[in-house]
Each structure stands twice: as structure tokens, then as C-alpha cells.
C-alpha positions in Angstrom: -69.0 -59.7 90.8 -71.2 -57.5 92.9 -74.2 -55.4 91.9 -74.1 -52.1 93.7 -77.1 -49.8 93.8 -75.8 -46.4 94.8 -78.4 -44.1 96.5 -77.3 -40.5 96.9 -78.0 -38.3 99.9 -79.4 -34.8 100.2 -78.9 -32.3 97.3 -77.3 -35.0 95.1 -78.2 -37.1 92.1 -76.7 -40.1 90.3 -74.1 -37.6 89.0 -72.4 -37.7 92.4 -71.5 -41.4 92.0 -70.0 -41.1 88.6 -66.3 -41.6 89.7 -67.2 -44.3 92.2 -69.2 -46.2 89.6 -66.3 -46.0 87.2 -63.9 -47.5 89.8 -66.3 -50.2 90.7 -66.8 -51.2 87.1 -63.1 -51.2 86.4 -62.8 -53.7 89.2 -65.3 -56.0 87.5 -68.5 -55.0 89.4 -71.8 -53.5 88.3 -72.9 -50.0 89.5 -76.4 -48.6 89.3 -76.5 -45.0 90.6 -80.0 -43.7 91.4 -81.4 -40.3 91.3 -84.3 -39.8 93.7 -87.3 -38.0 92.4 -87.1 -34.2 93.0 -83.3 -34.0 92.9 -80.5 -34.1 90.3 -81.9 -34.5 86.7 -85.3 -35.3 88.3 -85.5 -31.9 90.0 -88.4 -30.9 87.6 -90.5 -33.6 89.3 -90.3 -32.0 92.8 -93.6 -31.4 94.4 -95.3 -31.3 97.8 -96.1 -35.0 97.7 -92.6 -36.2 96.9 -91.4 -38.0 100.0 -90.1 -41.3 101.3 -92.7 -43.4 99.5 -91.6 -41.9 96.2 -87.9 -42.5 97.1 -88.6 -46.2 98.0 -90.2 -46.7 94.6 -87.4 -45.0 92.8 -85.0 -47.6 94.0 -87.4 -50.6 93.9 -88.3 -49.8 90.3 -84.6 -49.5 89.3 -84.1 -53.0 90.8 -87.2 -54.4 89.1 -86.7 -53.0 85.6 -82.9 -53.4 85.8 -83.7 -57.1 86.5 -81.6 -57.0 89.7 -83.1 -60.2 91.2 -80.4 -61.2 93.7 -77.2 -60.4 95.5 -77.7 -56.7 95.4 -75.7 -54.5 97.7 -77.5 -51.2 98.6 -75.3 -48.2 99.4 -77.1 -45.4 101.2 -75.4 -42.1 101.7 -76.4 -39.5 104.3 -80.2 -39.4 104.8 -80.6 -42.0 102.1 -79.5 -44.6 104.6 -83.2 -44.7 105.6 -84.1 -45.2 101.9 -81.7 -48.1 101.7 -83.1 -49.6 104.9 -86.7 -49.4 103.8 -85.8 -50.9 100.4 -83.9 -53.7 102.1 -86.9 -54.3 104.3 -89.3 -54.5 101.3 -87.0 -56.4 99.0 -85.0 -58.4 101.4 -84.6 -61.6 99.3 -82.8 -59.6 96.7 -80.5 -57.8 99.0 -77.1 -59.2 100.1 -76.1 -56.3 102.3 -76.7 -52.6 103.0 -73.6 -50.3 103.3 -74.3 -47.1 105.2 -71.9 -44.3 104.0 -71.8 -41.5 106.6 -75.5 -42.0 107.0 -78.5 -42.7 109.1 -78.3 -46.2 110.6 -81.6 -47.9 111.4 -82.6 -49.4 114.7 -84.1 -52.9 114.5 -87.4 -51.8 116.0 -91.0 -51.7 114.7 -91.7 -48.1 115.6 -91.4 -45.1 113.1 -87.9 -43.7 113.0 -85.7 -41.3 111.1 -88.2 -38.5 110.6 -86.8 -35.1 111.4 -87.1 -31.4 110.6 -84.0 -30.4 108.6 -84.7 -26.7 109.0 -83.6 -27.0 112.6 -80.1 -27.9 111.4 -79.8 -26.2 108.1 -82.0 -23.1 108.4 -85.4 -22.2 107.0 -86.7 -23.1 103.6 -87.2 -20.1 101.4 -90.8 -18.9 101.1 -92.6 -21.0 98.5 -89.8 -23.6 98.1 -90.3 -27.3 98.6 -86.8 -28.2 99.6 -83.7 -27.2 101.6 -81.1 -25.5 99.4 -77.4 -26.3 99.7 -75.2 -23.4 100.9 -71.5 -22.7 101.3 -72.1 -22.7 105.1 -73.5 -26.2 105.0 -70.5 -27.4 103.0 -68.1 -25.8 105.5 -69.9 -27.4 108.4 -69.9 -31.0 107.2 -67.5 -31.2 104.3 -65.0 -28.4 104.4 -62.5 -30.5 102.5 -64.6 -30.2 99.4 -62.6 -27.4 97.7 -61.7 -26.0 94.3 -63.3 -27.6 91.2 -65.1 -30.2 93.3 -66.8 -27.6 95.4 -67.8 -25.6 92.3 -69.2 -28.8 90.7 -71.2 -29.5 93.9 -72.7 -26.1 94.0 -73.4 -26.1 90.3 -75.2 -29.5 90.3 -76.8 -29.6 93.8 -80.5 -29.3 93.9 -82.8 -28.5 96.9 -83.5 -31.5 99.2 -87.2 -32.2 99.2 -88.3 -31.5 102.8 -90.8 -34.3 103.0 -87.9 -36.8 102.4 -86.4 -35.6 105.6 -89.6 -35.4 107.6 -91.2 -38.7 106.6 -90.2 -41.5 109.0 -89.7 -45.2 108.0 -91.1 -48.2 109.9 -89.2 -51.4 109.4 -90.7 -54.9 109.7 -89.1 -58.0 111.3 -87.9 -58.8 107.8 -85.1 -56.2 108.3 -83.7 -58.1 111.2 -82.0 -60.5 108.9 -80.4 -57.8 106.7 -76.6 -57.6 106.9 -75.1 -54.2 107.4 -71.7 -52.5 106.9 -70.6 -48.9 107.4 -68.3 -46.3 106.0 -67.6 -43.4 108.5 -66.1 -40.1 107.5 -63.8 -38.6 110.2 -64.1 -35.0 109.0 -67.9 -34.7 108.8 -68.5 -33.6 112.3 -69.8 -36.9 113.8 -68.0 -38.4 116.8 -66.7 -41.4 114.8 -64.6 -42.8 117.7 -67.6 -42.9 120.0 -69.8 -44.4 117.2 -67.3 -47.2 116.6 -67.1 -47.8 120.3 -70.8 -48.3 120.5 -71.8 -45.3 122.5 -74.5 -44.4 120.0 -75.7 -48.0 119.5 -73.9 -51.2 118.6 -72.7 -51.8 115.1 -73.8 -55.1 113.7 -71.3 -55.3 110.8 -67.8 -54.4 109.6 -66.8 -50.8 109.1 -64.1 -48.6 107.5 -63.1 -45.0 108.2 -62.2 -42.5 105.6 -60.4 -39.2 106.4 -62.8 -37.0 104.6 -65.9 -34.9 105.0 -69.5 -35.8 104.3 -69.1 -36.4 100.5 -66.4 -39.1 100.0 -67.9 -39.9 96.6 -66.6 -36.5 95.5 -63.4 -36.1 97.6 -62.1 -39.7 97.7 -64.0 -41.8 95.1 -61.4 -44.5 94.6 -60.8 -45.2 98.3 -64.6 -45.2 98.8 -65.0 -47.7 95.9 -62.3 -49.9 97.4 -64.0 -49.8 100.8 -67.4 -50.7 99.2 -65.8 -53.7 97.5 -64.2 -54.8 100.7 -67.3 -54.4 102.8 -69.6 -56.1 100.3 -67.7 -59.4 100.6 
């Protein structure tokens, strides 16, 4: 039995993991989907100070008050790979492995990393807004296989991505060097998966799987994703 803590990426909340969690639990595992402050059902808590420090504590507190004391597998999707990495760094005795799902993958360095300006990729934030809204154009760019009822659900439940969560970097300590990693790559999300697997963009230090899907496999292929998570967690 594995305890999976599922951390959603930009625009998402725990709702996005619902089908994956169901498949994991049917297979005899435990699933703990997280909603990061400022998104999903916690969108009402968005504010100018909501950034990576808030996100770290969202996950750390779930682990503490959920009494997840050991053998936790963190799953970070998209930008939340850096949330998972930072949590693993701070709570490394409790973490068995981190699985990065079509996400940021950390370098094992001591310098700040992973801070970036999302407006350069996704366009400007509306005046007075605190986050980057999800648009049809973004979906068509990184997840065009998200169609029909799944796309309508995504657009109905997506919330703006707090811009500070993107801009804030993380700095990992030497504790992270002992963390085990695994990866799920999505072949239709626009990343050069073949080059990544070949090591052109940095060596992989753990096993990987590849799903033929866009950027949101928890919505488009929840059962295959759950099966891959179980396989990679071993």
C-alpha cells in the first residue's frame, strides 16, 4: 500500500485528481489530493502574498495533520513539480519518492531555481487580477486532446493561477540529493519528450513512463496515469 499525495498544477484543484484517486484507492492505495491556496475551492483565499511559501505549507500541513509520517509518494503536476521538490527537501524522512507528471524537474543544486514570469508564455494578467486565467488558446497549445465534456469541465472549474507561485523560485538543500525521482511524460503537450528521455535537457535519475496525451493526463487518461503512478512508486 502506497500513500500518494497528489499536487495539482496551474489552474487546478484537488477536483482534478478525483478519477485518479478513485483508481488508486480501488487498487488498494491511499490518495490525498491537495488544493493549493488561491486555486480550486480555495480560490477565495487568493491574495498578493500567496506564493510558494504558502504552497509548501499547504502540502506539509496535509501531511502533518493527515498523520502521513512515512513512505509518502509525492506527485507533482506541471509547475507543482517545484512544490513537490521543496516539500521533499523539507520533509525528506517521510518521502519515499517524488513523481513528476509533465512537470518542472529540479536540478540538484543549491541556487534558486524555477522562478519564471508566466505572462511571457501565457499572456498578460488582466488589470487588477492576481493570477493568470486559463483560456481556450492555452488548452489548444498544451492539451488540445482535452475535448468535449472534459474540456467544459476544465473551463468551468479552472481558477486563475496565482502569479507569485510561478515567479517565486525554490532553493533546495543537500537533503534533496537523496530523494528518489520518477517521471511521467506526456507526448502531446508540446515538450520534446524524445530529447528529454535521451538526456539532452539533463539526465533523468529515475524511471519514467510516457503517455500519449496532452498536459492534463489526470483528466484525459486517469486510469493509465494511476497505473503508471503505481508502477513508478515501487
